[in-house]
Structure formats: structure tokens, C-alpha cells
Backbone bond lengths (Angstrom), bond angles and torsions (degrees), N, CA, C in turn:
res aa  C-N    CA-C-N  psi(-1)  N-CA   C-N-CA  omega(-1)  CA-C   N-CA-C  phi
1 X - - - 1.439 - - 1.527 110.44 -
2 X 1.327 116.37 -41.21 1.462 119.39 179.77 1.524 111.45 -60.37
3 X 1.328 116.21 -41.55 1.465 120.31 179.12 1.534 110.65 -63.41
4 X 1.332 116.41 -41.24 1.461 120.53 178.96 1.533 110.80 -64.69
5 X 1.317 117.07 -44.02 1.475 120.26 178.75 1.524 111.13 -63.34
6 X 1.326 116.51 -43.27 1.469 120.48 178.76 1.519 110.48 -60.81
7 X 1.320 116.59 -47.40 1.473 120.00 -178.66 1.529 110.32 -65.02
8 X 1.314 117.57 -38.77 1.466 121.16 178.16 1.526 110.78 -62.59
9 X 1.321 116.97 -42.88 1.460 120.17 179.02 1.529 110.99 -66.97
10 X 1.330 116.88 -36.79 1.475 119.42 176.84 1.531 110.82 -63.24
11 X 1.325 116.74 -41.59 1.469 120.80 178.61 1.527 109.79 -63.57
12 X 1.319 116.73 -45.28 1.468 120.63 178.84 1.523 110.64 -61.65
13 X 1.324 116.68 -43.72 1.464 120.71 178.67 1.526 111.05 -59.51
14 X 1.305 116.07 -43.98 1.462 120.11 -178.74 1.520 112.31 -66.05
15 X 1.314 117.04 -24.26 1.468 121.62 -179.59 1.526 113.26 -94.83
16 X 1.312 117.71 -9.67 1.465 121.28 -177.51 1.526 110.34 -70.23
17 X 1.330 116.10 133.51 1.467 121.38 177.96 1.531 112.04 -82.24
18 X 1.313 117.08 -27.14 1.458 123.01 -174.76 1.532 110.50 -85.25
19 X 1.342 117.63 114.53 1.473 120.00 -179.67 1.529 112.84 -59.22
20 X 1.324 117.58 -35.17 1.469 119.96 179.52 1.529 110.58 -66.91
21 X 1.316 116.60 -38.92 1.469 120.12 177.18 1.522 110.37 -66.42
22 X 1.324 117.35 -40.77 1.474 119.91 176.41 1.529 110.62 -59.32
23 X 1.326 116.80 -41.20 1.474 119.80 178.63 1.529 110.72 -64.34
24 X 1.328 117.76 -40.52 1.470 120.11 178.60 1.534 110.56 -63.90
25 X 1.319 116.56 -38.05 1.465 119.65 176.98 1.522 110.65 -66.51
26 X 1.323 116.85 -39.20 1.462 120.36 176.06 1.524 110.82 -61.22
27 X 1.308 117.49 -37.57 1.468 121.48 178.18 1.526 110.61 -62.37
28 X 1.334 116.60 -40.86 1.468 120.42 177.48 1.525 109.75 -66.16
29 X 1.318 117.14 -46.43 1.465 120.79 -179.51 1.525 112.08 -61.49
30 X 1.334 116.90 -31.60 1.465 121.19 179.41 1.527 112.61 -84.39
31 X 1.344 116.63 -4.85 1.459 120.14 178.88 1.516 114.11 83.26
32 X 1.332 117.82 11.09 1.457 121.15 -179.93 1.532 113.04 -93.81
33 X 1.319 117.21 -5.25 1.460 122.80 177.06 1.525 106.88 -146.53
34 X 1.321 115.37 160.93 1.465 119.01 -177.07 1.524 111.26 -97.54
35 X 1.300 114.81 153.27 1.458 121.37 174.91 1.527 109.72 -63.53
36 X 1.309 116.35 -33.34 1.469 120.67 177.81 1.531 110.66 -60.86
37 X 1.324 117.27 -43.40 1.468 120.29 177.67 1.521 110.76 -63.34
38 X 1.324 116.58 -41.99 1.458 120.42 179.38 1.523 110.83 -63.09
39 X 1.326 116.95 -40.40 1.466 120.87 -179.79 1.522 111.76 -62.97
40 X 1.314 118.08 -24.49 1.472 122.47 179.22 1.534 112.38 -89.25
41 X 1.318 117.29 -3.32 1.454 122.65 -176.32 1.535 110.20 -76.44
42 X 1.341 116.92 132.21 1.464 121.01 -179.13 1.525 112.17 -61.56
43 X 1.326 117.77 -39.09 1.455 121.07 179.10 1.518 112.11 -65.27
44 X 1.326 116.45 -39.51 1.462 120.88 177.82 1.527 109.45 -66.48
45 X 1.318 116.67 -41.83 1.462 120.86 178.02 1.524 110.81 -61.26
46 X 1.324 116.55 -42.93 1.465 120.23 179.69 1.526 111.62 -63.37
47 X 1.312 116.83 -34.73 1.465 120.40 178.53 1.533 111.13 -74.53
48 X 1.329 116.09 -41.93 1.458 120.47 -172.43 1.527 114.10 -77.93
49 X 1.316 118.54 -32.49 1.466 120.69 -174.48 1.532 112.20 -54.38
50 X 1.340 119.85 -52.55 1.468 117.47 179.56 1.530 113.24 -66.44
51 X 1.332 117.67 -30.63 1.462 119.79 178.15 1.524 111.32 -67.09
52 X 1.326 116.34 -42.33 1.465 120.26 178.81 1.522 110.23 -67.07
53 X 1.328 116.54 -41.59 1.467 119.56 178.82 1.531 110.65 -61.07
54 X 1.329 117.23 -43.12 1.463 120.63 178.36 1.524 110.26 -64.75
55 X 1.336 116.62 -41.42 1.463 119.96 178.38 1.512 112.49 -62.36
56 X 1.319 117.19 -40.47 1.466 120.74 177.97 1.530 110.46 -65.49
57 X 1.324 116.74 -39.65 1.460 120.22 177.09 1.524 109.82 -63.16
58 X 1.339 116.58 -46.53 1.462 120.77 179.99 1.532 110.92 -61.03
59 X 1.326 116.81 -37.73 1.461 120.97 178.23 1.524 110.78 -62.83
60 X 1.318 116.10 -40.45 1.466 120.34 178.22 1.526 112.48 -63.85
61 X 1.319 116.92 -24.76 1.462 121.91 -176.67 1.530 113.37 -88.80
62 X 1.322 118.77 -4.59 1.462 121.33 -177.65 1.526 111.23 -68.75
63 X 1.311 114.81 145.56 1.468 120.21 171.86 1.535 107.26 -72.10
64 X 1.336 117.53 163.58 1.472 118.98 176.96 1.532 113.02 -55.76
65 X 1.346 117.12 -38.31 1.468 119.67 179.32 1.532 110.78 -67.22
66 X 1.324 117.08 -43.34 1.465 120.58 178.67 1.527 110.76 -63.85
67 X 1.330 116.82 -40.00 1.472 121.13 178.86 1.530 110.04 -62.64
68 X 1.333 117.15 -43.41 1.468 120.63 179.19 1.522 110.66 -61.93
69 X 1.328 117.44 -41.36 1.470 120.43 178.53 1.526 110.74 -67.43
70 X 1.337 117.93 -37.44 1.464 120.92 177.41 1.526 110.21 -64.38
71 X 1.318 116.51 -41.66 1.463 120.46 178.55 1.527 111.09 -65.13
72 X 1.332 116.92 -37.30 1.466 120.13 177.09 1.527 110.32 -65.37
73 X 1.334 116.99 -38.93 1.466 120.43 177.05 1.512 111.92 -64.18
74 X 1.334 117.00 -42.40 1.465 120.92 178.52 1.529 110.57 -63.59
75 X 1.324 116.49 -41.24 1.470 120.00 178.51 1.528 110.89 -63.75
76 X 1.338 116.29 -39.14 1.466 119.60 178.12 1.522 110.60 -62.91
77 X 1.330 117.24 -42.74 1.469 120.05 177.77 1.523 110.77 -60.31
78 X 1.321 117.24 -41.74 1.465 120.90 179.48 1.522 111.47 -62.31
79 X 1.331 116.54 -30.84 1.475 120.26 178.44 1.518 111.70 -84.17
80 X 1.332 117.30 -1.64 1.452 120.90 -179.64 1.513 113.46 84.38
81 X 1.319 117.16 15.03 1.461 121.97 179.82 1.524 109.77 -95.57
82 X 1.316 115.46 161.54 1.455 121.53 175.74 1.528 107.68 -93.71
83 X 1.345 117.76 108.09 1.465 119.01 -176.24 1.520 113.70 -69.66
84 X 1.329 118.22 -10.89 1.454 121.20 -178.93 1.522 112.11 -107.08
85 X 1.335 115.60 13.01 1.460 119.62 177.07 1.526 108.86 -66.59
86 X 1.322 117.44 152.41 1.477 119.14 175.35 1.519 109.93 -53.86
87 X 1.305 115.77 152.06 1.463 120.70 -173.91 1.517 113.83 -53.89
88 X 1.337 117.83 -38.53 1.453 119.21 -178.61 1.520 111.35 -66.71
89 X 1.347 118.18 -30.33 1.465 120.91 177.60 1.516 110.71 -78.01
90 X 1.335 117.40 -39.07 1.458 121.66 -177.24 1.519 111.41 -75.63
91 X 1.348 116.55 -22.06 1.450 119.53 -179.81 1.514 112.49 73.59
92 X 1.306 118.11 21.27 1.450 121.72 -178.25 1.523 109.80 -112.53
93 X 1.310 114.97 160.67 1.457 120.00 176.36 1.515 111.51 -70.43
94 X 1.325 115.61 -30.70 1.461 119.80 -175.28 1.527 107.60 -148.25
95 X 1.322 116.04 142.38 1.463 120.14 179.34 1.522 109.76 -65.57
96 X 1.344 118.47 142.93 1.458 121.19 177.32 1.523 111.84 -63.65
97 X 1.305 114.79 163.57 1.464 121.64 178.93 1.522 110.90 -56.90
98 X 1.308 116.05 133.81 1.460 121.65 174.43 1.517 106.81 -114.91
99 X 1.335 117.62 124.88 1.465 120.07 -177.45 1.514 111.84 -57.35
100 X 1.343 117.13 147.66 1.461 119.00 178.46 1.510 111.82 -66.94
101 X 1.321 115.83 151.63 1.455 120.46 176.17 1.508 111.74 89.08
102 X 1.336 115.95 160.62 1.460 120.51 -179.12 1.531 111.49 -75.20
103 X 1.300 115.02 151.98 1.466 120.06 172.16 1.505 113.19 74.53
104 X 1.281 115.55 -138.19 1.457 122.53 -174.46 1.510 109.45 -139.44
105 X 1.286 116.63 161.99 1.458 117.87 177.49 1.469 107.56 -94.96
């Protein structure tokens, strides 16, 4: 889970238009600031709100099969597993749903 959160924050940082927000994300990644502080930041909120709204919309559009695979991926993350590992590593018949597009929402 830590690796997934770190990679997600790196993707968000790389996509941020605001240099000050990118620096704050770098501070979190370097361990000099907390994710909790970043989550309370107005600039971070302004960046994340449309991404979360789009993600919620995309979730509503999933087919039942896609939703089940997304739920399996979320459960794997909660167990500390990599839901996108090759099937032989994940021990599953089929890899869980991976959201469209690069990175994370």
C-alpha cells in the first residue's frame, strides 16, 4: 500500500501545474511533511476535487464485471498486495480491473 500511495503522489506531483504545490508534494515524498497536512492544503484540494469527481463518474459507468474487478483490486491493496502483479504472482485467475489511463485519479 505504501508503494502504491507513493507512486500515486509522484504521478499527481508530476501533473500539478502549481510549482508551490509540487514542492509541497516533494516535501511529503521526502518525509519532511505529512500527507495529512497536504490533504488540508487548498491547492491540493483544488487539484484533487475534479479528479475525484471524474473518478466517481467513471466508477458509476463501470459494467458489473468491471466493478467486481475494481473491488477485487481495492481488496488486494488493503491486504498489501499488488493488484496489477502478473497472474502467477497474484495467484488469481485474472488480473483485477485497472482503471483506464496512466497513473491514478
